[in-house]
C-alpha positions in Angstrom: 10.4 28.2 6.5 13.4 26.8 4.6 15.2 29.1 2.1 16.0 27.9 -1.4 19.6 27.4 -2.3 20.7 29.7 -5.1 24.2 30.1 -6.6 24.7 33.5 -8.4 28.4 34.1 -8.1 31.7 32.3 -7.9 31.8 33.1 -4.2 28.3 31.5 -3.8 29.6 28.5 -5.6 32.7 28.2 -3.4 30.5 28.4 -0.3 28.2 25.8 -1.7 31.2 23.5 -2.2 32.3 24.0 1.3 28.9 23.4 2.7 28.6 20.2 0.7 31.9 19.0 2.2 30.7 19.8 5.7 27.5 17.9 5.1 29.3 14.9 3.6 31.2 14.6 6.8 28.1 14.7 9.0 25.9 11.7 9.9 23.3 10.6 7.4 19.8 12.0 7.7 16.9 12.9 5.4 17.6 16.6 6.0 21.3 16.2 5.1 20.5 14.3 2.0 17.9 16.9 0.9 20.3 19.8 1.5 23.1 17.9 -0.5 20.6 17.4 -3.3 19.6 21.1 -3.3 23.2 22.2 -3.3 24.0 19.9 -6.2 21.1 21.2 -8.2 22.0 24.9 -7.5 25.7 24.3 -8.4 24.7 22.5 -11.6 22.4 25.3 -12.6 25.2 27.8 -12.0 27.6 25.7 -14.1 25.0 25.5 -16.9 24.5 29.3 -16.9 28.3 29.8 -17.1 28.5 27.4 -20.1 25.6 29.2 -21.8 27.3 32.6 -21.3 30.5 31.3 -22.8 28.8 30.1 -26.0 
């Protein structure tokens, strides 16, 4: 079973960025594209939570 990608902390966000860079350098595949999309969604959700907390 695949685990969901969740970004709760700045450290998680940094790891997600590093993983996205690794995936971007790897050969294209449906699995890679799905993981990149999940990372992007998780990172965006984290950024939105930060923005809401600042308001």
